[in-house]
Backbone as CSV, one residue per row, in Angstrom:
resi,resn,N_x,N_y,N_z,CA_x,CA_y,CA_z,C_x,C_y,C_z
1,UNK,-7.824,104.234,-185.626,-6.596,104.810,-186.137,-6.032,105.736,-185.066
2,UNK,-4.742,105.570,-184.748,-4.069,106.395,-183.749,-2.860,107.066,-184.370
3,UNK,-2.551,108.275,-183.887,-1.424,109.046,-184.418,-0.589,109.618,-183.289
4,UNK,0.667,109.902,-183.604,1.556,110.588,-182.673,1.474,112.088,-182.918
5,UNK,2.042,112.848,-182.018,2.277,114.264,-182.293,3.451,114.317,-183.265
6,UNK,3.754,115.467,-183.872,4.942,115.526,-184.733,6.206,115.159,-183.941
7,UNK,6.959,114.203,-184.465,8.170,113.703,-183.827,9.388,114.081,-184.652
8,UNK,10.527,114.282,-183.974,11.789,114.496,-184.701,12.139,113.195,-185.408
9,UNK,12.496,113.283,-186.669,12.886,112.103,-187.433,14.403,112.089,-187.489
10,UNK,15.012,111.120,-186.802,16.461,111.046,-186.685,17.022,109.992,-187.626
11,UNK,18.070,110.364,-188.327,18.783,109.460,-189.219,19.822,108.722,-188.366
12,UNK,19.718,107.401,-188.280,20.595,106.595,-187.421,21.450,105.666,-188.277
13,UNK,22.666,106.091,-188.650,23.544,105.232,-189.454,23.801,103.900,-188.757
14,UNK,23.868,102.843,-189.542,24.131,101.517,-189.010,22.886,100.717,-188.671
15,UNK,21.732,101.361,-188.682,20.494,100.621,-188.428,20.114,99.818,-189.661
16,UNK,19.538,98.640,-189.474,19.053,97.885,-190.636,17.968,98.673,-191.380
17,UNK,17.861,98.444,-192.667,16.894,99.165,-193.502,15.458,99.001,-193.012
18,UNK,15.151,97.871,-192.477,13.769,97.529,-192.137,13.400,97.877,-190.699
19,UNK,14.244,98.592,-189.968,14.004,98.826,-188.545,13.634,100.279,-188.268
20,UNK,12.674,100.466,-187.350,12.258,101.787,-186.887,12.279,101.740,-185.362
21,UNK,12.960,102.710,-184.723,13.013,102.783,-183.260,12.256,104.002,-182.783
22,UNK,11.551,103.850,-181.675,10.907,104.997,-181.044,10.825,104.760,-179.543
23,UNK,10.667,105.840,-178.782,10.559,105.743,-177.334,9.198,105.140,-176.969
24,UNK,9.130,104.354,-175.894,7.851,103.748,-175.493,6.724,104.755,-175.235
25,UNK,7.041,105.972,-174.818,5.983,106.976,-174.608,5.255,107.271,-175.916
26,UNK,6.005,107.384,-177.006,5.377,107.629,-178.303,4.664,106.377,-178.805
27,UNK,5.194,105.200,-178.454,4.506,103.958,-178.795,3.148,103.870,-178.121
28,UNK,3.061,104.373,-176.896,1.783,104.363,-176.170,0.746,105.219,-176.889
29,UNK,1.188,106.310,-177.542,0.256,107.138,-178.324,-0.398,106.327,-179.440
30,UNK,0.334,105.313,-179.932,-0.188,104.455,-181.002,-0.876,103.214,-180.446
31,UNK,-0.945,103.098,-179.118,-1.562,101.936,-178.496,-0.640,100.739,-178.418
32,UNK,0.679,100.951,-178.546,1.654,99.867,-178.536,2.247,99.711,-177.141
33,UNK,2.285,98.494,-176.629,2.798,98.251,-175.280,3.934,97.227,-175.248
34,UNK,4.084,96.406,-176.275,5.169,95.418,-176.308,6.417,96.075,-176.886
35,UNK,7.561,95.385,-176.838,8.819,95.994,-177.257,9.052,95.993,-178.764
36,UNK,8.415,95.100,-179.513,8.632,95.101,-180.963,7.385,94.615,-181.697
37,UNK,7.243,95.119,-182.920,6.089,94.817,-183.766,6.534,94.705,-185.215
38,UNK,5.913,93.813,-185.961,6.070,93.774,-187.416,4.933,94.593,-187.994
39,UNK,5.264,95.553,-188.843,4.248,96.430,-189.426,4.416,96.479,-190.931
40,UNK,3.327,96.775,-191.605,3.343,97.047,-193.033,3.380,98.560,-193.170
41,UNK,4.272,99.056,-193.996,4.364,100.495,-194.211,3.312,100.939,-195.212
42,UNK,2.957,102.199,-195.161,1.940,102.738,-196.045,2.261,102.562,-197.514
43,UNK,3.567,102.447,-197.864,3.955,102.270,-199.270,4.003,100.801,-199.678
44,UNK,3.602,99.898,-198.766,3.559,98.471,-199.091,4.757,97.690,-198.602
45,UNK,5.799,98.361,-198.085,6.958,97.661,-197.547,6.678,97.150,-196.142
46,UNK,7.665,96.506,-195.573,7.541,95.968,-194.222,8.641,96.528,-193.345
47,UNK,8.391,96.581,-192.043,9.392,97.071,-191.097,9.181,96.434,-189.742
48,UNK,10.223,96.470,-188.934,10.162,96.068,-187.535,10.180,97.349,-186.721
49,UNK,9.151,97.568,-185.934,9.042,98.748,-185.080,9.434,98.335,-183.665
50,UNK,10.449,99.011,-183.109,10.959,98.679,-181.777,10.760,99.857,-180.837
51,UNK,10.228,99.571,-179.653,10.090,100.574,-178.609,11.298,100.428,-177.694
52,UNK,12.104,101.506,-177.622,13.369,101.438,-176.885,13.500,102.633,-175.955
53,UNK,13.825,102.348,-174.702,14.026,103.416,-173.732,15.234,104.282,-174.065
54,UNK,16.223,103.742,-174.800,17.401,104.537,-175.142,17.177,105.444,-176.359
55,UNK,16.032,105.357,-176.978,15.680,106.264,-178.075,15.219,107.591,-177.447
56,UNK,15.703,108.732,-177.954,15.279,110.013,-177.371,13.755,110.180,-177.422
57,UNK,13.210,110.804,-176.381,11.774,111.067,-176.350,11.396,112.010,-177.478
58,UNK,10.142,111.891,-177.920,9.577,112.724,-178.998,10.384,112.637,-180.285
59,UNK,10.901,111.422,-180.569,11.651,111.223,-181.810,11.462,109.787,-182.301
60,UNK,11.831,109.582,-183.543,11.808,108.256,-184.159,13.100,108.127,-184.955
61,UNK,13.752,106.959,-184.864,15.018,106.714,-185.546,14.790,105.779,-186.727
62,UNK,15.383,106.155,-187.872,15.289,105.327,-189.078,16.660,105.245,-189.737
63,UNK,16.816,104.287,-190.628,18.022,104.099,-191.415,18.200,105.271,-192.392
64,UNK,19.453,105.663,-192.722,19.668,106.777,-193.661,18.969,106.608,-195.011
65,UNK,18.957,105.397,-195.553,18.291,105.204,-196.856,16.789,105.429,-196.758
66,UNK,16.189,104.957,-195.672,14.758,105.154,-195.478,14.460,106.634,-195.277
67,UNK,15.305,107.330,-194.515,15.156,108.763,-194.282,15.215,109.532,-195.610
68,UNK,16.160,109.167,-196.477,16.262,109.808,-197.795,15.026,109.514,-198.642
69,UNK,14.534,108.279,-198.584,13.336,107.897,-199.349,12.127,108.715,-198.915
70,UNK,12.083,109.093,-197.633,10.992,109.933,-197.127,11.151,111.400,-197.528
71,UNK,12.315,111.779,-198.060,12.549,113.151,-198.456,13.340,113.961,-197.440
72,UNK,14.038,113.282,-196.522,14.877,113.903,-195.491,14.128,114.898,-194.608
73,UNK,12.947,114.525,-194.127,12.204,115.468,-193.274,12.819,115.560,-191.881
74,UNK,12.600,116.687,-191.214,13.084,116.842,-189.847,12.036,116.358,-188.843
75,UNK,10.769,116.372,-189.235,9.687,115.911,-188.358,8.724,115.032,-189.144
76,UNK,8.038,114.154,-188.395,7.052,113.269,-189.018,5.988,112.894,-187.994
77,UNK,4.813,112.572,-188.505,3.717,112.046,-187.691,3.522,110.594,-188.099
78,UNK,3.477,109.703,-187.115,3.240,108.291,-187.379,1.786,107.978,-187.072
79,UNK,1.139,107.260,-187.986,-0.252,106.855,-187.824,-0.319,105.351,-187.983
80,UNK,-0.963,104.698,-187.036,-1.106,103.249,-187.077,-2.581,102.896,-187.205
81,UNK,-2.889,102.154,-188.272,-4.248,101.674,-188.505,-4.160,100.169,-188.694
82,UNK,-4.534,99.420,-187.660,-4.340,97.976,-187.685,-2.856,97.675,-187.640
83,UNK,-2.338,97.017,-188.675,-0.906,96.728,-188.765,-0.211,97.610,-189.793
84,UNK,-0.893,98.632,-190.307,-0.325,99.511,-191.317,0.169,100.800,-190.652
85,UNK,1.469,101.066,-190.801,2.087,102.264,-190.237,2.355,103.252,-191.368
86,UNK,1.816,104.446,-191.213,2.062,105.514,-192.183,2.961,106.556,-191.529
87,UNK,3.955,107.019,-192.284,4.858,108.056,-191.808,4.669,109.264,-192.705
88,UNK,4.129,110.333,-192.142,3.832,111.552,-192.910,4.801,112.637,-192.484
89,UNK,5.563,113.162,-193.437,6.523,114.216,-193.079,5.792,115.527,-192.777
90,UNK,6.363,116.274,-191.870,5.794,117.571,-191.450,6.790,118.675,-191.639
């Protein structure tokens, strides 16, 4: 199981509901090296996780609806265990 440090959780209007963007440096903390991954979320949903150089460092971008479902946190820690991604608000 690998985790990130607390990351800024950015609300990105116009993103698809199922998409999560993060900088490749933070992806490396989770052991991710390719540009995109299909993951199962801790709540049982599914998402596409994309590592993008244009995403600000030390942050993760999500759709506004997903951000609201998480409780509108300003920071979160991502934990990856196998193909299951958990997002814990901080």
